[in-house]
Backbone as CSV, one residue per row, in Angstrom:
resi,resn,N_x,N_y,N_z,CA_x,CA_y,CA_z,C_x,C_y,C_z
1,MET,-79.614,82.926,0.018,-79.435,84.217,0.680,-78.021,84.735,0.429
2,ILE,-77.904,85.992,0.002,-76.613,86.627,-0.234,-76.175,87.322,1.049
3,ARG,-75.054,86.912,1.599,-74.573,87.440,2.871,-73.561,88.556,2.611
4,VAL,-73.838,89.729,3.153,-73.036,90.915,2.853,-72.425,91.508,4.115
5,LEU,-71.146,91.903,4.014,-70.499,92.658,5.075,-70.331,94.085,4.575
6,LEU,-70.636,95.057,5.423,-70.591,96.465,5.062,-69.555,97.198,5.904
7,ALA,-68.650,97.931,5.253,-67.617,98.676,5.982,-67.603,100.133,5.542
8,ASP,-67.840,101.027,6.510,-67.811,102.470,6.270,-67.599,103.145,7.617
9,ASP,-66.787,104.195,7.651,-66.513,104.826,8.935,-67.614,105.789,9.373
10,GLU,-68.621,106.015,8.533,-69.738,106.883,8.889,-70.963,106.035,9.245
11,MET,-71.405,106.159,10.492,-72.511,105.333,10.979,-73.787,105.555,10.174
12,MET,-74.071,106.800,9.805,-75.279,107.100,9.057,-75.255,106.431,7.680
13,ILE,-74.087,106.406,7.051,-73.958,105.750,5.749,-74.194,104.254,5.901
14,ARG,-73.577,103.673,6.927,-73.781,102.236,7.152,-75.261,101.930,7.360
15,ALA,-75.927,102.764,8.156,-77.351,102.531,8.434,-78.178,102.638,7.156
16,GLY,-77.868,103.627,6.329,-78.625,103.808,5.094,-78.430,102.677,4.110
17,VAL,-77.163,102.269,3.921,-76.869,101.178,2.995,-77.475,99.871,3.505
18,ALA,-77.371,99.643,4.806,-77.937,98.428,5.393,-79.447,98.388,5.201
19,ALA,-80.098,99.539,5.307,-81.548,99.602,5.120,-81.927,99.270,3.686
20,ILE,-81.151,99.796,2.733,-81.428,99.505,1.321,-81.258,98.019,1.044
21,LEU,-80.154,97.451,1.523,-79.907,96.030,1.282,-80.941,95.162,2.001
22,GLY,-81.321,95.580,3.215,-82.276,94.796,3.992,-83.657,94.753,3.392
23,ALA,-83.944,95.678,2.480,-85.259,95.694,1.828,-85.392,94.583,0.795
24,ASP,-84.254,93.995,0.421,-84.281,92.885,-0.535,-84.319,91.573,0.241
25,GLU,-85.303,90.763,-0.035,-85.498,89.530,0.743,-84.401,88.499,0.535
26,ASP,-83.571,88.684,-0.507,-82.511,87.716,-0.793,-81.148,88.161,-0.272
27,ILE,-81.102,89.322,0.410,-79.831,89.857,0.895,-79.886,90.028,2.407
28,GLU,-78.819,89.608,3.080,-78.719,89.755,4.530,-77.387,90.406,4.887
29,VAL,-77.425,91.492,5.652,-76.208,92.133,6.142,-75.767,91.376,7.392
30,VAL,-74.631,90.688,7.300,-74.184,89.814,8.392,-73.103,90.452,9.255
31,GLY,-72.679,91.660,8.901,-71.664,92.328,9.705,-71.434,93.747,9.232
32,GLN,-71.031,94.622,10.156,-70.719,96.008,9.833,-69.407,96.392,10.503
33,ALA,-68.568,97.116,9.767,-67.275,97.534,10.291,-67.106,99.031,10.098
34,ALA,-66.352,99.649,11.031,-66.136,101.089,10.980,-64.778,101.457,10.394
35,ASP,-63.943,100.451,10.100,-62.653,100.718,9.477,-62.194,99.487,8.706
36,GLY,-61.152,99.661,7.900,-60.701,98.585,7.038,-60.153,97.382,7.772
37,ARG,-59.424,97.619,8.870,-58.868,96.501,9.627,-59.965,95.641,10.218
38,GLU,-60.975,96.299,10.781,-62.101,95.565,11.344,-62.837,94.795,10.256
39,ALA,-62.909,95.365,9.055,-63.580,94.698,7.944,-62.885,93.382,7.599
40,VAL,-61.555,93.412,7.537,-60.802,92.196,7.219,-61.033,91.140,8.295
41,GLU,-60.993,91.551,9.550,-61.198,90.613,10.662,-62.599,90.006,10.624
42,LEU,-63.596,90.833,10.304,-64.966,90.321,10.240,-65.162,89.372,9.067
43,VAL,-64.508,89.664,7.951,-64.594,88.770,6.797,-64.089,87.381,7.167
44,LEU,-62.984,87.339,7.891,-62.442,86.049,8.322,-63.390,85.334,9.270
45,GLY,-64.156,86.119,10.043,-65.066,85.515,11.015,-66.381,85.046,10.437
46,VAL,-66.998,85.874,9.596,-68.351,85.549,9.109,-68.379,85.021,7.681
47,ARG,-67.257,85.180,6.930,-67.141,84.666,5.560,-68.341,85.075,4.693
48,PRO,-68.513,86.372,4.463,-69.643,86.833,3.640,-69.438,86.515,2.170
49,ASP,-70.514,86.552,1.421,-70.420,86.372,-0.028,-69.862,87.632,-0.679
50,VAL,-70.237,88.781,-0.122,-69.832,90.068,-0.686,-69.377,91.001,0.433
51,ALA,-68.284,91.716,0.210,-67.824,92.750,1.141,-67.946,94.099,0.447
52,LEU,-68.773,94.987,0.989,-68.938,96.343,0.480,-68.020,97.259,1.278
53,LEU,-67.035,97.862,0.620,-66.023,98.640,1.328,-65.987,100.089,0.863
54,ASP,-66.026,101.008,1.827,-65.771,102.405,1.510,-64.266,102.541,1.251
55,ILE,-63.869,103.523,0.450,-62.448,103.671,0.145,-61.690,104.366,1.264
56,ARG,-62.199,105.484,1.746,-61.488,106.258,2.766,-61.982,105.876,4.161
57,MET,-61.171,105.051,4.829,-61.483,104.612,6.190,-60.224,104.664,7.043
58,PRO,-60.360,104.805,8.363,-59.189,104.827,9.247,-58.561,103.446,9.411
59,ARG,-57.364,103.443,9.984,-56.565,102.249,10.268,-56.112,101.551,8.987
60,LEU,-57.040,101.217,8.123,-56.714,100.558,6.862,-57.748,101.016,5.846
61,ASP,-57.306,101.654,4.754,-58.305,102.153,3.814,-58.928,101.008,3.023
62,GLY,-59.991,101.318,2.304,-60.739,100.282,1.605,-59.946,99.547,0.543
63,LEU,-59.045,100.260,-0.126,-58.243,99.624,-1.169,-57.279,98.604,-0.574
64,ALA,-56.642,98.965,0.530,-55.729,98.033,1.203,-56.513,96.868,1.791
65,ALA,-57.695,97.159,2.333,-58.537,96.097,2.885,-58.971,95.134,1.785
66,ALA,-59.282,95.676,0.607,-59.682,94.832,-0.526,-58.567,93.867,-0.893
67,ALA,-57.329,94.376,-0.920,-56.188,93.528,-1.262,-56.027,92.398,-0.247
68,GLU,-56.180,92.714,1.035,-56.048,91.679,2.064,-57.159,90.648,1.968
69,ILE,-58.378,91.125,1.749,-59.516,90.208,1.667,-59.351,89.257,0.494
70,ARG,-58.883,89.761,-0.632,-58.698,88.898,-1.792,-57.638,87.825,-1.516
71,LYS,-56.692,88.116,-0.613,-55.665,87.129,-0.277,-56.169,86.099,0.725
72,VAL,-56.833,86.569,1.784,-57.212,85.671,2.876,-58.580,85.034,2.694
73,ALA,-59.432,85.647,1.873,-60.784,85.104,1.655,-61.184,85.320,0.202
74,PRO,-60.510,84.651,-0.736,-60.772,84.876,-2.164,-62.196,84.541,-2.590
75,GLU,-62.906,83.774,-1.768,-64.289,83.446,-2.115,-65.231,84.617,-1.871
76,THR,-64.787,85.623,-1.153,-65.602,86.811,-0.894,-65.375,87.846,-1.988
77,ALA,-66.436,88.211,-2.692,-66.332,89.233,-3.735,-66.277,90.608,-3.079
78,VAL,-65.447,91.491,-3.609,-65.274,92.822,-3.037,-65.875,93.876,-3.959
79,VAL,-66.675,94.749,-3.375,-67.250,95.870,-4.112,-66.882,97.153,-3.393
80,MET,-66.333,98.111,-4.119,-65.990,99.399,-3.537,-67.200,100.320,-3.615
81,LEU,-67.521,100.951,-2.506,-68.654,101.867,-2.422,-68.129,103.205,-1.914
82,THR,-68.198,104.235,-2.749,-67.563,105.494,-2.374,-68.229,106.690,-3.027
83,THR,-67.930,107.862,-2.512,-68.391,109.106,-3.134,-67.390,109.581,-4.167
84,PHE,-66.256,108.932,-4.233,-65.180,109.385,-5.112,-65.153,108.577,-6.403
85,GLY,-65.179,109.278,-7.540,-65.174,108.601,-8.829,-63.923,108.866,-9.633
86,GLU,-62.872,109.402,-8.976,-61.648,109.714,-9.703,-61.021,108.461,-10.303
87,ASP,-60.389,108.649,-11.464,-59.808,107.520,-12.178,-58.794,106.747,-11.347
88,GLU,-58.012,107.462,-10.490,-56.987,106.775,-9.721,-57.598,105.766,-8.767
89,TYR,-58.756,106.082,-8.191,-59.410,105.155,-7.279,-59.975,103.956,-8.046
90,ILE,-60.553,104.246,-9.208,-61.115,103.164,-10.022,-60.015,102.190,-10.426
91,ALA,-58.911,102.727,-10.935,-57.811,101.877,-11.393,-57.232,101.052,-10.245
92,ARG,-57.026,101.701,-9.091,-56.459,100.973,-7.950,-57.416,99.902,-7.444
93,ALA,-58.706,100.232,-7.389,-59.694,99.266,-6.905,-59.729,98.033,-7.791
94,LEU,-59.740,98.241,-9.097,-59.763,97.106,-10.014,-58.438,96.352,-9.958
95,GLY,-57.363,97.087,-9.744,-56.055,96.449,-9.630,-55.931,95.574,-8.398
96,GLU,-56.659,95.907,-7.349,-56.620,95.119,-6.117,-57.586,93.940,-6.162
97,GLY,-58.261,93.763,-7.278,-59.123,92.603,-7.426,-60.577,92.835,-7.084
98,ALA,-61.013,94.092,-7.002,-62.421,94.369,-6.728,-63.274,93.896,-7.904
99,SER,-64.443,93.356,-7.592,-65.349,92.874,-8.632,-66.392,93.920,-9.001
100,GLY,-66.453,95.019,-8.244,-67.432,96.048,-8.529,-67.012,97.383,-7.965
101,PHE,-67.605,98.433,-8.502,-67.300,99.789,-8.043,-68.589,100.584,-8.148
102,LEU,-69.110,101.034,-7.000,-70.369,101.761,-6.955,-70.178,103.125,-6.310
103,LEU,-70.884,104.116,-6.797,-70.840,105.449,-6.219,-72.012,105.620,-5.253
104,LYS,-71.743,106.230,-4.113,-72.797,106.447,-3.124,-73.889,107.359,-3.662
105,SER,-73.549,108.163,-4.645,-74.525,109.073,-5.238,-75.407,108.383,-6.270
106,GLY,-75.186,107.099,-6.494,-75.946,106.369,-7.501,-77.332,105.975,-7.029
107,ASP,-78.094,105.406,-7.939,-79.441,104.920,-7.656,-79.355,103.723,-6.704
108,PRO,-80.182,103.685,-5.647,-80.175,102.529,-4.740,-80.354,101.197,-5.467
109,ARG,-81.036,101.234,-6.596,-81.222,99.995,-7.362,-79.902,99.481,-7.902
110,GLU,-78.943,100.397,-8.152,-77.622,99.975,-8.595,-76.924,99.167,-7.503
111,LEU,-77.145,99.575,-6.252,-76.538,98.875,-5.120,-77.020,97.431,-5.067
112,ILE,-78.322,97.252,-5.169,-78.897,95.904,-5.156,-78.401,95.097,-6.351
113,ALA,-78.434,95.719,-7.525,-78.000,95.028,-8.745,-76.528,94.646,-8.660
114,GLY,-75.712,95.540,-8.105,-74.289,95.261,-7.992,-73.995,94.107,-7.058
115,VAL,-74.654,94.087,-5.909,-74.462,93.003,-4.946,-74.905,91.672,-5.556
116,ARG,-76.041,91.686,-6.221,-76.538,90.450,-6.844,-75.588,89.962,-7.934
117,ALA,-75.070,90.890,-8.732,-74.200,90.515,-9.846,-72.907,89.870,-9.366
118,VAL,-72.218,90.522,-8.421,-70.937,89.971,-7.974,-71.134,88.685,-7.177
119,ALA,-72.250,88.571,-6.465,-72.528,87.328,-5.736,-72.754,86.177,-6.706
120,ASP,-73.213,86.511,-7.909,-73.473,85.490,-8.928,-72.237,85.213,-9.776
121,GLY,-71.123,85.862,-9.423,-69.885,85.593,-10.136,-69.581,86.556,-11.262
122,ALA,-70.435,87.564,-11.456,-70.199,88.546,-12.513,-69.483,89.761,-11.932
123,ALA,-69.232,90.744,-12.769,-68.640,92.008,-12.327,-69.695,93.095,-12.493
124,PHE,-69.526,94.194,-11.750,-70.514,95.271,-11.850,-69.849,96.614,-11.598
125,LEU,-70.018,97.531,-12.538,-69.559,98.904,-12.376,-70.761,99.815,-12.544
126,SER,-70.870,100.815,-11.688,-71.968,101.766,-11.856,-71.818,102.402,-13.226
127,PRO,-72.921,102.815,-13.857,-72.847,103.375,-15.219,-71.823,104.497,-15.368
128,LYS,-71.729,105.399,-14.382,-70.765,106.497,-14.477,-69.335,105.976,-14.470
129,VAL,-69.080,104.974,-13.635,-67.743,104.398,-13.567,-67.426,103.637,-14.850
130,ALA,-68.396,102.862,-15.344,-68.193,102.089,-16.570,-67.851,103.014,-17.737
131,HIS,-68.519,104.151,-17.804,-68.255,105.101,-18.883,-66.803,105.585,-18.833
132,ARG,-66.310,105.862,-17.637,-64.946,106.362,-17.490,-63.928,105.277,-17.815
133,VAL,-64.216,104.044,-17.400,-63.297,102.942,-17.687,-63.208,102.695,-19.185
134,ILE,-64.370,102.675,-19.849,-64.389,102.438,-21.294,-63.673,103.558,-22.037
135,ALA,-63.884,104.805,-21.589,-63.212,105.939,-22.227,-61.700,105.817,-22.091
136,GLN,-61.259,105.405,-20.898,-59.824,105.245,-20.666,-59.257,104.114,-21.514
137,LEU,-59.992,103.011,-21.570,-59.524,101.869,-22.357,-59.493,102.204,-23.846
138,SER,-60.468,102.994,-24.304,-60.512,103.366,-25.716,-59.264,104.157,-26.094
139,GLY,-58.809,105.014,-25.190,-57.623,105.810,-25.470,-56.349,104.989,-25.493
140,GLU,-56.343,103.881,-24.752,-55.136,103.062,-24.638,-55.212,101.793,-25.475
141,ARG,-56.341,101.581,-26.142,-56.575,100.278,-26.752,-55.559,99.928,-27.833
142,LEU,-55.183,100.909,-28.655,-54.245,100.619,-29.735,-52.905,100.153,-29.196
143,SER,-52.414,100.803,-28.149,-51.104,100.460,-27.612,-51.128,99.153,-26.825
144,ARG,-52.273,98.854,-26.214,-52.348,97.665,-25.374,-52.970,96.470,-26.102
145,GLY,-53.552,96.726,-27.267,-54.249,95.663,-27.986,-53.352,94.507,-28.384
146,ALA,-52.146,94.811,-28.841,-51.237,93.756,-29.292,-50.896,92.806,-28.153
147,ALA,-50.618,93.376,-26.967,-50.287,92.544,-25.815,-51.477,91.680,-25.416
148,ALA,-52.670,92.265,-25.460,-53.873,91.509,-25.092,-54.130,90.381,-26.084
149,ARG,-53.951,90.667,-27.361,-54.168,89.620,-28.375,-53.165,88.481,-28.205
150,GLU,-51.947,88.817,-27.801,-50.945,87.777,-27.552,-51.368,86.908,-26.369
151,GLN,-51.926,87.534,-25.318,-52.411,86.767,-24.169,-53.535,85.834,-24.581
152,VAL,-54.465,86.358,-25.332,-55.649,85.595,-25.732,-55.286,84.471,-26.696
153,ALA,-54.219,84.654,-27.456,-53.807,83.637,-28.428,-53.462,82.318,-27.753
154,GLY,-53.100,82.371,-26.477,-52.755,81.151,-25.759,-53.946,80.366,-25.255
155,LEU,-55.149,80.911,-25.445,-56.363,80.227,-25.002,-56.909,79.323,-26.092
156,THR,-57.685,78.333,-25.701,-58.365,77.488,-26.673,-59.541,78.275,-27.267
157,ASP,-60.119,77.762,-28.337,-61.264,78.427,-28.959,-62.413,78.568,-27.960
158,ARG,-62.648,77.516,-27.191,-63.738,77.542,-26.223,-63.459,78.553,-25.112
159,GLU,-62.213,78.614,-24.675,-61.850,79.569,-23.636,-62.012,81.005,-24.132
160,ARG,-61.666,81.246,-25.396,-61.859,82.592,-25.950,-63.342,82.934,-26.026
161,GLU,-64.154,81.936,-26.341,-65.597,82.154,-26.403,-66.139,82.519,-25.023
162,VAL,-65.688,81.788,-23.997,-66.119,82.071,-22.628,-65.617,83.438,-22.190
163,LEU,-64.365,83.767,-22.537,-63.802,85.061,-22.173,-64.606,86.200,-22.786
164,ALA,-65.028,86.040,-24.023,-65.837,87.078,-24.678,-67.146,87.296,-23.940
165,LEU,-67.743,86.223,-23.456,-69.000,86.338,-22.716,-68.774,86.959,-21.345
166,VAL,-67.647,86.626,-20.712,-67.283,87.281,-19.447,-67.110,88.776,-19.685
167,GLY,-66.457,89.114,-20.792,-66.238,90.515,-21.129,-67.525,91.259,-21.414
168,SER,-68.555,90.523,-21.789,-69.869,91.128,-22.041,-70.685,91.284,-20.771
169,GLY,-70.115,90.845,-19.641,-70.781,91.032,-18.355,-71.698,89.909,-17.938
170,LEU,-71.657,88.760,-18.622,-72.539,87.656,-18.273,-72.035,86.918,-17.039
171,SER,-72.957,86.432,-16.226,-72.609,85.622,-15.060,-72.336,84.189,-15.513
172,ASN,-71.842,83.368,-14.597,-71.593,81.963,-14.934,-72.871,81.262,-15.373
173,ALA,-73.967,81.559,-14.679,-75.249,80.931,-15.026,-75.694,81.342,-16.431
174,ASP,-75.518,82.628,-16.760,-75.903,83.111,-18.092,-75.046,82.464,-19.175
175,ILE,-73.746,82.346,-18.902,-72.850,81.735,-19.883,-73.205,80.263,-20.088
176,ALA,-73.498,79.580,-18.988,-73.884,78.166,-19.087,-75.112,78.001,-19.969
177,GLY,-76.097,78.877,-19.784,-77.300,78.815,-20.611,-77.010,79.110,-22.068
178,ARG,-76.112,80.051,-22.307,-75.769,80.423,-23.678,-75.028,79.291,-24.410
179,LEU,-74.156,78.585,-23.663,-73.322,77.549,-24.279,-73.893,76.137,-24.110
180,PHE,-75.016,76.042,-23.414,-75.667,74.745,-23.180,-74.756,73.765,-22.437
181,VAL,-74.123,74.268,-21.380,-73.294,73.432,-20.518,-73.716,73.685,-19.075
182,VAL,-73.216,72.860,-18.152,-73.554,73.063,-16.743,-72.697,74.201,-16.185
183,GLU,-73.184,74.822,-15.111,-72.485,75.971,-14.538,-71.100,75.608,-14.015
184,GLY,-70.957,74.374,-13.508,-69.657,73.935,-13.014,-68.599,73.939,-14.108
185,THR,-69.005,73.601,-15.321,-68.080,73.620,-16.449,-67.613,75.043,-16.739
186,VAL,-68.547,75.979,-16.671,-68.205,77.380,-16.903,-67.217,77.868,-15.841
187,LYS,-67.463,77.505,-14.576,-66.567,77.912,-13.496,-65.152,77.393,-13.744
188,ALA,-65.059,76.163,-14.247,-63.747,75.579,-14.536,-63.058,76.345,-15.665
189,TYR,-63.819,76.705,-16.695,-63.254,77.486,-17.791,-62.773,78.848,-17.302
190,VAL,-63.606,79.523,-16.513,-63.249,80.854,-16.021,-61.992,80.794,-15.165
191,SER,-61.910,79.787,-14.303,-60.727,79.627,-13.456,-59.474,79.429,-14.304
192,ALA,-59.585,78.591,-15.343,-58.441,78.342,-16.222,-58.045,79.614,-16.980
193,ILE,-59.052,80.372,-17.413,-58.797,81.610,-18.150,-58.068,82.621,-17.267
194,LEU,-58.539,82.783,-16.033,-57.895,83.722,-15.118,-56.441,83.340,-14.881
195,ASN,-56.186,82.050,-14.712,-54.819,81.581,-14.485,-53.926,81.868,-15.689
196,ARG,-54.434,81.594,-16.880,-53.623,81.774,-18.084,-53.361,83.247,-18.385
197,LEU,-54.336,84.084,-18.063,-54.176,85.514,-18.323,-53.420,86.224,-17.204
198,GLY,-53.296,85.552,-16.044,-52.690,86.199,-14.895,-53.598,87.276,-14.330
199,ALA,-54.909,87.087,-14.497,-55.898,88.066,-14.031,-56.365,87.703,-12.627
200,LYS,-56.578,88.729,-11.789,-57.036,88.497,-10.423,-58.515,88.149,-10.362
201,ASN,-59.285,88.697,-11.294,-60.730,88.455,-11.255,-61.346,88.678,-12.624
202,ARG,-62.678,88.620,-12.695,-63.393,88.733,-13.958,-63.272,90.122,-14.567
203,VAL,-63.166,91.154,-13.726,-63.048,92.506,-14.268,-61.768,92.630,-15.085
204,GLN,-60.658,92.154,-14.535,-59.391,92.236,-15.262,-59.427,91.377,-16.518
205,ALA,-60.076,90.216,-16.440,-60.209,89.369,-17.625,-61.063,90.059,-18.686
206,ALA,-62.113,90.741,-18.246,-62.986,91.456,-19.172,-62.223,92.576,-19.894
207,ILE,-61.314,93.230,-19.170,-60.509,94.285,-19.781,-59.620,93.710,-20.885
208,VAL,-59.026,92.534,-20.610,-58.207,91.878,-21.627,-59.066,91.523,-22.855
209,ALA,-60.276,91.030,-22.602,-61.188,90.680,-23.701,-61.494,91.908,-24.553
210,TYR,-61.719,93.027,-23.884,-62.012,94.278,-24.602,-60.822,94.727,-25.426
211,GLU,-59.653,94.724,-24.810,-58.448,95.203,-25.490,-58.055,94.284,-26.645
212,ALA,-58.370,92.996,-26.524,-58.030,92.035,-27.573,-59.048,92.053,-28.716
213,GLY,-60.117,92.804,-28.539,-61.124,92.899,-29.586,-62.179,91.824,-29.553
214,LEU,-62.256,91.073,-28.446,-63.281,90.037,-28.336,-64.640,90.609,-27.995
215,VAL,-64.630,91.851,-27.448,-65.860,92.517,-27.055,-65.901,93.871,-27.739
216,GLY,-67.004,94.208,-28.333,-67.133,95.487,-29.022,-67.191,96.629,-28.033
217,GLY,-66.803,97.813,-28.450,-66.845,98.975,-27.580,-66.571,100.243,-28.338
């Protein structure tokens, strides 16, 4: 069972998202918060697998809440859920260690897919957000590619192989199947890769993989 905490200052939004998630037999909403501070406190109390956070909330906004959650409960994956798709929000959310970014205007199936993906250790961006991120990276790739290749050069051949698969959006289970190893081995590789790259999560590692040319785009 995937345990999810939902934070949004609009009660109707919380009710709607909770209803969508509750329709999936493998997902359980274990807590709801009306602001970012309450979300952080609830995460510490219920230790959910995934925290779905709206960006604009009182007391503590979703981006600040995401940063705190990643510090105090790193085992909880953070997904930003918002009506805002501006690049500044996307960049800040990923910079704070969010594993996913979903738009409220998206297909409800994206919500389910996103929660399942990040709970399984992968990253998930709604198609509209992914398009904007890739477009931005394409414009900066030449200038940032050299630095990324230097980072990747410090990895072993196997670590680069795992990083390329992470950059392709595969979960730990998928990578294990692809490489014919146990999932625990993949987790150890991913942890080592994140440490060596100085990346907060798989999304940031995937960006390095893209910029270094390990993933086509």
